[in-house]
C-alpha positions as CSV (number, residue, x, y, z in Angstrom):
1,G,-28.3,10.3,5.0
2,G,-30.5,9.5,8.0
3,R,-32.6,12.0,10.0
4,F,-30.0,12.0,12.8
5,R,-26.3,11.6,12.1
6,W,-23.7,10.4,14.6
7,R,-20.2,11.5,13.7
8,T,-17.1,9.8,15.2
9,Q,-13.4,10.5,14.8
10,A,-13.4,8.0,11.9
11,V,-15.9,10.1,9.9
12,A,-15.3,13.2,7.8
13,G,-11.7,13.5,8.9
14,G,-12.3,13.2,12.7
15,V,-13.4,16.0,15.0
16,R,-11.8,18.8,13.0
17,G,-13.1,17.6,9.7
18,A,-16.7,17.2,11.1
19,A,-16.4,20.7,12.6
20,R,-15.3,22.1,9.3
21,G,-18.4,20.5,7.7
22,A,-20.7,22.0,10.3
23,A,-19.2,25.4,9.8
24,A,-19.8,25.1,6.1
25,G,-23.5,24.6,6.6
26,Q,-23.8,20.8,6.7
27,R,-25.5,20.7,10.1
28,D,-27.4,17.9,11.7
29,Y,-30.2,19.9,13.5
30,D,-32.2,23.0,13.4
31,L,-31.9,23.3,17.2
32,L,-29.5,21.7,19.6
33,V,-30.3,22.1,23.3
34,V,-27.5,21.6,25.8
35,G,-29.1,20.7,29.1
36,G,-32.1,18.5,29.9
37,G,-33.6,20.4,32.7
38,S,-37.0,22.0,32.8
39,G,-36.0,25.0,30.5
40,G,-34.1,22.9,28.0
41,L,-36.8,20.3,27.7
42,A,-39.4,23.0,27.2
43,C,-37.3,24.4,24.3
44,A,-36.8,21.1,22.7
45,K,-40.5,20.1,22.9
46,E,-41.7,23.5,21.6
47,A,-39.3,23.4,18.6
48,A,-40.3,19.8,17.8
49,Q,-44.0,20.9,17.8
50,L,-43.1,23.6,15.3
51,G,-41.7,20.9,13.0
52,R,-38.0,21.4,13.5
53,K,-35.2,18.8,13.8
54,V,-34.2,18.9,17.4
55,S,-31.7,17.1,19.7
56,V,-31.1,17.4,23.5
57,V,-27.8,16.5,25.1
58,D,-27.7,16.0,28.9
59,Y,-25.3,14.5,31.4
60,V,-25.3,14.5,35.2
61,E,-21.9,14.7,36.7
62,P,-22.2,12.7,40.0
63,S,-22.0,14.7,43.1
64,P,-18.8,14.5,45.3
65,Q,-20.7,11.9,47.3
66,G,-21.5,9.9,44.1
67,T,-25.2,10.8,43.8
68,R,-26.5,10.8,40.2
69,W,-29.9,11.0,38.6
70,G,-31.8,10.9,35.4
71,L,-33.3,13.3,32.8
72,G,-35.2,16.4,34.0
73,G,-32.6,18.6,35.7
74,T,-32.4,20.1,39.2
75,C,-36.1,20.8,39.6
76,V,-37.3,17.2,38.9
77,N,-34.5,15.3,40.6
78,V,-32.9,17.3,43.4
79,G,-35.0,20.5,43.7
80,C,-38.6,21.6,43.6
81,I,-40.3,18.2,43.2
82,P,-38.6,16.1,45.9
83,K,-38.4,19.2,48.2
84,K,-42.1,19.9,48.0
85,L,-42.9,16.2,48.6
86,M,-40.7,16.1,51.7
87,H,-42.2,19.4,52.8
88,Q,-45.6,17.8,52.5
89,A,-44.4,14.9,54.7
90,A,-43.4,17.4,57.4
91,L,-46.8,19.2,57.1
92,L,-48.6,15.9,57.6
93,G,-46.7,15.5,60.8
94,G,-48.1,18.8,62.1
95,L,-51.6,17.8,61.0
96,I,-51.3,14.5,62.9
97,Q,-50.6,16.5,66.0
98,D,-53.7,18.7,65.3
99,A,-55.9,15.6,64.7
100,P,-56.9,14.9,68.3
101,N,-58.4,18.4,68.6
102,Y,-60.6,17.6,65.7
103,G,-61.8,14.3,67.1
104,W,-59.4,11.9,65.6
105,E,-58.0,9.5,68.2
106,V,-54.4,9.3,67.0
107,A,-51.9,7.8,69.4
108,Q,-49.0,10.2,70.0
109,P,-46.2,10.3,69.2
110,V,-46.3,8.9,65.6
111,P,-42.9,7.8,64.4
112,H,-41.7,8.7,60.9
113,D,-40.0,6.3,58.6
114,W,-37.4,8.1,56.4
115,R,-36.7,5.0,54.3
116,K,-40.3,4.6,53.3
117,M,-40.7,8.4,52.5
118,A,-37.5,8.5,50.5
119,E,-38.4,5.4,48.5
120,A,-41.8,6.9,47.6
121,V,-40.3,10.3,46.6
122,Q,-37.5,8.7,44.6
123,N,-39.9,6.4,42.8
124,H,-42.0,9.4,41.8
125,V,-38.9,11.2,40.5
126,K,-37.8,8.1,38.5
127,S,-41.2,8.0,36.9
128,L,-40.8,11.7,35.9
129,N,-37.4,10.8,34.4
130,W,-38.9,8.1,32.3
131,G,-41.8,10.3,31.3
132,H,-39.5,13.0,29.9
133,R,-37.6,10.4,27.8
134,V,-40.9,9.1,26.4
135,Q,-42.1,12.6,25.6
136,L,-38.9,13.4,23.7
137,Q,-39.2,10.1,21.8
138,D,-42.9,10.8,21.0
139,R,-41.9,14.2,19.6
140,K,-39.0,12.7,17.6
141,V,-36.5,14.7,19.6
142,K,-33.1,12.9,19.7
143,Y,-31.7,12.5,23.2
144,F,-28.0,12.0,23.8
145,N,-26.8,11.1,27.3
146,I,-23.4,12.7,26.8
147,K,-21.3,15.4,28.5
148,A,-21.1,18.0,25.7
149,S,-18.5,20.7,25.1
150,F,-18.2,23.2,22.3
151,V,-15.8,22.5,19.4
152,D,-16.9,25.7,17.5
153,E,-19.8,28.0,17.4
154,H,-22.1,25.5,15.6
155,T,-20.7,22.2,17.0
156,V,-20.5,20.3,20.3
157,C,-18.6,17.1,21.1
158,G,-19.4,14.4,23.6
159,V,-18.3,11.0,24.6
160,A,-20.9,8.2,24.9
161,K,-20.7,5.0,26.8
162,G,-18.0,2.8,25.4
163,G,-15.8,5.8,24.5
164,K,-17.5,6.7,21.2
165,E,-16.9,10.3,20.4
166,I,-20.0,12.1,19.0
167,L,-20.1,15.4,17.1
168,L,-23.4,17.2,16.8
169,S,-24.0,20.4,14.9
170,A,-27.0,22.8,14.6
171,D,-28.0,26.1,13.2
172,H,-29.2,27.3,16.6
173,I,-27.9,26.2,20.0
174,I,-29.5,26.8,23.4
175,I,-27.5,26.4,26.6
176,A,-29.7,25.4,29.5
177,T,-27.3,23.6,31.9
178,G,-28.4,25.2,35.1
179,G,-26.3,25.2,38.2
180,R,-24.9,23.0,41.0
181,P,-24.5,23.5,44.7
182,R,-21.4,25.4,45.9
183,Y,-19.0,23.6,48.1
184,P,-16.8,25.6,50.6
185,T,-13.6,23.9,49.5
186,H,-11.6,26.2,51.7
187,I,-13.0,24.4,54.7
188,E,-11.1,21.3,55.8
189,G,-13.3,18.2,55.4
190,A,-16.1,20.0,53.6
191,L,-15.9,18.0,50.4
192,E,-15.1,14.7,52.0
193,Y,-17.8,14.6,54.6
194,G,-20.5,17.1,53.7
195,I,-23.5,16.7,51.4
196,T,-25.7,19.2,49.5
197,S,-29.2,19.3,48.1
198,D,-27.8,17.1,45.3
199,D,-27.7,14.3,47.9
200,I,-30.3,14.8,50.6
201,F,-33.3,13.7,48.6
202,W,-31.5,10.5,47.5
203,L,-30.4,9.3,50.9
204,K,-31.5,5.7,51.7
205,E,-31.2,6.2,55.4
206,S,-32.2,9.1,57.7
207,P,-29.7,11.9,57.9
208,G,-30.2,11.9,61.7
209,K,-28.9,14.9,63.6
210,T,-28.2,17.4,60.9
211,L,-26.2,20.7,60.7
212,V,-27.4,22.8,57.7
213,V,-24.9,25.5,56.8
214,G,-26.3,28.5,55.0
215,A,-29.1,31.1,55.1
216,S,-30.5,30.5,51.6
217,Y,-34.0,29.3,50.8
218,V,-32.5,25.9,50.1
219,A,-31.0,25.9,53.7
220,L,-34.3,27.0,55.3
221,E,-36.5,24.6,53.3
222,C,-34.3,21.6,54.0
223,A,-33.9,22.4,57.7
224,G,-37.7,23.0,57.9
225,F,-38.7,19.6,56.6
226,L,-36.0,17.8,58.6
227,T,-37.3,19.4,61.8
228,G,-40.8,18.7,60.7
229,I,-40.3,15.0,60.5
230,G,-38.7,14.9,63.9
231,L,-34.9,15.2,63.3
232,D,-32.6,17.3,65.5
233,T,-31.7,20.1,63.1
234,T,-29.5,23.2,63.4
235,I,-28.9,26.0,60.9
236,M,-25.6,27.8,61.0
237,M,-25.9,31.3,59.4
238,R,-22.9,33.5,58.8
239,S,-25.1,36.5,57.8
240,I,-28.7,37.5,57.0
241,P,-31.3,34.9,56.0
242,L,-32.9,34.9,52.5
243,R,-30.7,37.6,51.1
244,G,-32.6,39.3,48.3
245,F,-36.0,38.7,49.8
246,D,-38.0,41.1,52.0
247,Q,-36.1,41.1,55.3
248,Q,-39.0,41.7,57.6
249,M,-40.6,38.6,56.1
250,S,-37.4,36.7,56.3
251,S,-37.0,37.5,60.0
252,M,-40.5,36.2,60.7
253,V,-39.7,33.0,58.8
254,I,-36.7,32.5,61.1
255,E,-38.8,33.3,64.2
256,H,-41.4,30.7,63.3
257,M,-38.8,28.0,62.6
258,A,-36.9,28.8,65.9
259,S,-40.1,28.6,67.9
260,H,-41.0,25.2,66.4
261,G,-37.8,23.3,67.1
262,T,-35.1,24.4,64.6
263,R,-31.9,25.6,66.3
264,F,-29.9,28.5,65.0
265,L,-26.3,29.4,65.3
266,R,-26.2,33.0,64.1
267,G,-23.1,34.9,63.0
268,C,-21.1,31.6,62.9
269,A,-18.9,30.2,60.2
270,P,-17.5,26.6,60.1
271,S,-13.7,26.1,59.8
272,R,-13.3,22.3,59.9
273,V,-15.2,19.0,59.6
274,R,-13.7,15.8,61.0
275,R,-15.0,12.3,61.1
276,L,-14.9,10.8,64.6
277,P,-14.1,7.1,65.3
278,D,-17.9,6.4,65.9
279,G,-18.8,7.8,62.5
280,Q,-20.2,11.1,63.7
281,L,-18.9,14.4,62.2
282,Q,-17.3,17.0,64.5
283,V,-17.7,20.5,63.2
284,T,-15.6,23.4,64.4
285,W,-16.8,26.9,63.9
286,E,-16.1,30.5,65.0
287,D,-18.6,32.9,66.4
288,S,-18.1,36.3,64.9
289,T,-19.8,38.0,67.8
290,T,-17.6,36.6,70.5
291,G,-14.6,35.6,68.4
292,K,-14.6,32.3,70.2
293,E,-14.2,28.8,68.6
294,D,-16.8,26.1,69.3
295,T,-17.5,22.5,68.3
296,G,-20.5,20.2,67.9
297,T,-21.1,16.7,66.7
298,F,-23.7,15.8,64.0
299,D,-24.6,12.8,61.8
300,T,-24.9,14.9,58.7
301,V,-23.5,18.2,57.5
302,L,-25.5,19.8,54.6
303,W,-24.0,22.7,52.7
304,A,-26.6,25.1,51.4
305,I,-24.4,28.2,50.7
306,G,-25.5,29.0,47.1
307,R,-25.1,27.6,43.6
308,V,-22.7,28.0,40.8
309,P,-23.5,27.8,37.0
310,D,-22.7,24.6,35.3
311,T,-20.5,26.2,32.6
312,R,-16.9,25.2,33.3
313,S,-16.8,22.0,31.2
314,L,-18.6,23.6,28.2
315,N,-15.5,25.1,26.6
316,L,-17.6,28.3,25.9
317,E,-14.4,30.1,24.8
318,K,-14.2,27.9,21.7
319,A,-17.7,29.1,20.6
320,G,-16.9,32.7,21.6
321,V,-19.6,32.9,24.3
322,D,-19.0,35.5,26.9
323,T,-19.5,35.0,30.6
324,S,-19.4,37.2,33.7
325,P,-15.9,37.2,35.2
326,D,-17.3,37.3,38.7
327,T,-20.1,34.6,38.5
328,Q,-19.1,32.6,35.4
329,K,-22.7,32.9,34.3
330,I,-23.5,33.5,30.7
331,L,-24.3,37.0,29.5
332,V,-27.3,37.5,27.3
333,D,-29.5,40.2,25.9
334,S,-33.3,40.7,26.1
335,R,-33.7,38.0,23.4
336,E,-31.7,35.5,25.5
337,A,-28.9,35.7,22.8
338,T,-25.3,35.4,23.9
339,S,-22.4,37.2,22.4
340,V,-22.7,34.7,19.5
341,P,-26.0,35.6,17.7
342,H,-27.2,32.0,17.1
343,I,-26.3,30.7,20.5
344,Y,-28.7,31.4,23.3
345,A,-28.9,30.7,27.0
346,I,-31.8,30.4,29.5
347,G,-32.5,29.6,33.1
348,D,-30.1,29.5,36.1
349,V,-27.0,29.5,33.9
350,V,-27.7,33.1,32.8
351,E,-26.5,36.2,34.6
352,G,-29.2,38.3,36.1
353,R,-32.1,35.9,35.7
354,P,-34.3,34.5,38.5
355,E,-33.2,31.0,39.4
356,L,-36.7,29.6,39.1
357,T,-38.0,26.7,37.0
358,P,-41.1,28.5,35.6
359,T,-39.1,31.4,34.3
360,A,-36.7,29.1,32.5
361,I,-39.7,27.2,31.0
362,M,-41.5,30.3,29.8
363,A,-38.3,32.0,28.6
364,G,-37.4,28.8,26.6
365,R,-40.8,28.5,25.0
366,L,-40.9,32.2,24.0
367,L,-37.4,32.0,22.6
368,V,-38.3,29.0,20.4
369,Q,-41.4,30.8,19.2
370,R,-39.3,33.7,18.2
371,L,-36.8,31.5,16.4
372,F,-39.2,29.2,14.5
373,G,-42.8,30.5,15.1
374,G,-42.7,34.0,13.8
375,S,-43.3,35.5,17.3
376,S,-41.6,38.7,18.6
377,D,-42.7,38.3,22.3
378,L,-39.9,38.7,24.8
379,M,-39.8,37.2,28.3
380,D,-40.8,39.7,31.0
381,Y,-38.8,39.1,34.2
382,D,-40.7,41.7,36.3
383,N,-43.2,40.6,39.0
384,V,-42.3,36.9,38.9
385,P,-44.0,35.2,41.9
386,T,-42.2,32.6,44.0
387,T,-42.6,30.8,47.3
388,V,-40.2,29.6,49.9
389,F,-41.5,26.3,51.3
390,T,-40.5,26.7,54.9
391,P,-42.7,25.2,57.5
392,L,-44.7,28.4,57.5
393,E,-44.6,29.2,53.8
394,Y,-43.5,32.6,52.4
395,G,-44.9,33.7,49.1
396,C,-44.1,36.9,47.3
397,V,-44.4,38.8,44.1
398,G,-42.9,42.1,43.0
399,L,-40.6,44.3,45.1
400,S,-39.5,43.8,48.6
401,E,-40.0,46.7,51.0
402,E,-36.3,47.5,50.8
403,E,-36.3,47.5,47.0
404,A,-39.3,49.7,46.9
405,V,-37.8,52.3,49.2
406,A,-34.5,52.2,47.3
407,R,-36.2,52.6,43.9
408,H,-38.9,55.2,44.8
409,G,-37.8,56.8,48.1
410,Q,-39.2,56.2,51.5
411,E,-41.6,59.2,51.3
412,H,-43.3,57.7,48.2
413,V,-43.9,54.2,49.7
414,E,-46.9,53.1,51.7
415,V,-47.1,49.7,53.3
416,Y,-50.4,48.0,54.3
417,H,-50.0,45.1,56.7
418,A,-51.7,42.9,59.2
419,H,-51.3,39.8,61.3
420,Y,-54.1,37.2,60.9
421,K,-55.0,33.8,62.3
422,P,-55.9,31.0,59.9
423,L,-59.2,29.3,60.8
424,E,-57.5,26.0,60.7
425,F,-55.2,27.1,63.6
426,T,-58.1,28.0,66.0
427,V,-59.4,24.6,67.0
428,A,-55.9,23.1,67.1
429,G,-54.6,26.0,69.2
430,R,-51.7,26.7,66.9
431,D,-49.5,29.7,67.3
432,A,-50.3,32.2,64.6
433,S,-48.0,35.0,65.7
434,Q,-46.0,34.9,62.5
435,C,-48.9,34.7,60.1
436,Y,-48.6,38.0,58.3
437,V,-49.4,39.7,55.1
438,K,-48.2,43.1,53.7
439,M,-48.7,45.0,50.5
440,V,-46.1,47.5,49.4
441,C,-47.6,50.3,47.3
442,L,-46.8,53.7,45.9
443,R,-48.3,56.4,48.1
444,E,-49.5,58.6,45.3
445,P,-52.8,57.7,43.7
446,P,-53.7,55.3,42.2
447,Q,-51.3,53.6,44.7
448,L,-50.0,50.9,42.3
449,V,-49.1,47.7,44.1
450,L,-45.3,47.2,44.0
451,G,-45.1,44.0,46.0
452,L,-47.2,41.5,47.9
453,H,-45.7,39.3,50.7
454,F,-47.6,36.5,52.4
455,L,-46.5,34.4,55.3
456,G,-48.8,31.5,56.1
457,P,-50.4,28.2,55.0
458,N,-50.6,27.6,51.2
459,A,-48.6,30.8,50.5
460,G,-47.8,29.6,47.0
461,E,-51.5,29.2,46.1
462,V,-52.4,32.6,47.5
463,T,-49.5,34.4,45.8
464,Q,-50.2,32.8,42.4
465,G,-53.7,34.2,42.5
466,F,-52.7,37.8,43.2
467,A,-49.7,37.6,40.9
468,L,-51.9,38.1,37.8
469,G,-53.4,41.3,39.2
470,I,-50.0,42.8,40.1
471,K,-48.6,41.8,36.7
472,C,-51.5,43.7,35.1
473,G,-50.7,46.8,37.2
474,A,-53.3,46.5,40.0
475,S,-53.8,49.4,42.4
476,Y,-54.4,49.2,46.1
477,A,-58.1,50.3,45.4
478,Q,-58.6,47.5,42.9
479,V,-57.3,44.9,45.3
480,M,-59.6,46.3,48.0
481,R,-62.6,46.0,45.6
482,T,-61.8,42.3,45.0
483,V,-64.2,40.1,46.9
484,G,-62.5,37.6,49.2
485,I,-63.3,33.9,49.4
486,H,-64.5,33.3,53.0
487,P,-63.1,31.7,55.1
488,T,-59.6,31.5,53.6
489,C,-56.2,32.9,54.3
490,S,-56.1,34.6,51.0
491,E,-59.0,36.9,51.8
492,E,-56.7,38.6,54.4
493,V,-55.0,40.3,51.5
494,V,-58.2,42.1,50.5
495,K,-58.9,43.3,54.1
496,L,-55.8,45.5,54.4
497,R,-57.8,48.7,54.8
498,I,-56.8,49.8,58.3
499,S,-53.2,49.0,59.2
500,K,-50.8,51.0,57.2
501,R,-47.4,52.5,57.6
502,S,-44.9,54.6,55.6
503,G,-41.6,53.2,54.5
504,L,-39.4,51.0,56.6
505,D,-40.7,51.1,60.2
506,P,-38.1,49.9,62.7
507,T,-40.8,49.1,65.3
508,V,-42.2,46.3,63.1
509,T,-40.9,42.9,63.9
510,G,-37.9,42.0,61.8
511,C,-37.0,45.4,60.4
């Protein structure tokens, strides 16, 4: 008769009896959220504010290396937050090198202490874990630290510490379990000796000489901050970098990283990882260009070859929830509803959605407002801005040049572009050859802006500002009438009056 009811096997005839009760309408909650990441927590808090009975179930399966973390999901624990903080550590290293040019007498070189950085980052993450738990408690959202799986379309089951089996039922269920890094299990030694982004931010000791395998944004971001704090770092790429992003911009990101100390093995794929008697890892790979086999030794091998949805243990088939046979991601409609009308899914676990924290949060809030707040607003997944936090940051919103040409035809696309030099780079004598901005527009008046791409310092802040205009259907002329803030990098966007080209120009770097 309490507000929240725990059901064990001894209650209501066990699991089957409890499930029958849930199916008959005797349910514990208005909303049950499976997954305690950014999107799931946003759903739960929003529903609680609307006066609903809400519970959240969340469980972190330890990584193959044994790394585990608290409430908050990938972004808080092993994604955006620790990544940005370590990126900031690397940027500070660059600023220290600039300091003598600005009159600061700093003895060079300045050593970096991984242990101290990691402890500070991890302590901040732990404070966020605690903060999320407190927020759920304040909003009277019941939190269960259990690994849940479906019993039927209204009920999930999990096992708590001590072996107690818990059944939870709800009128509405939202799946927000996100994804986990992919391991190349076909490679000998990959699982035993490699780590992923699930582990790198929780290492107590420096990873040392590191091989990063992959060409994803995770690979480039991790390699970027490792190089930035002074570690010998190599990226092994089988194919193109930043697939799905504008390829000219991606090439310029790689050029900048290569010119600032990150080594690249292009067109190479690893085949074996072995641990040597001295503890180092010997990696064997094949070069697709020459067909030859080669080896190298590293202290750490980091796999960054993509992510897989965390759906396998959910028993979705018992609830009747359909998934993509290729990706195992959950299929939803424009209302985030799965094949079962009262079961929804948001975030990285969903097929065809951007794998971005802010989209999951907004989609979750809008979903709950439709369920319990009388709203009819749908999530708009077009023109979602994002930034890749490589040493020289790459921010973008809208279509890549390739996408614009594929969608509208090369003859209908106009590209305005320019290199620029940040004022901060001048006194320090920094190389600005990859600082670049381009705007992809329709050629016909009023020349609507299809996409904006910015490579340079503070790219996320710049892109966020222009994202609103592009979301509202800004034209090239309107952007040009926007007064720039001087002297900033962002004003370079509103100065793109002279340099323009049509379609994909093979003479431009990276195309």
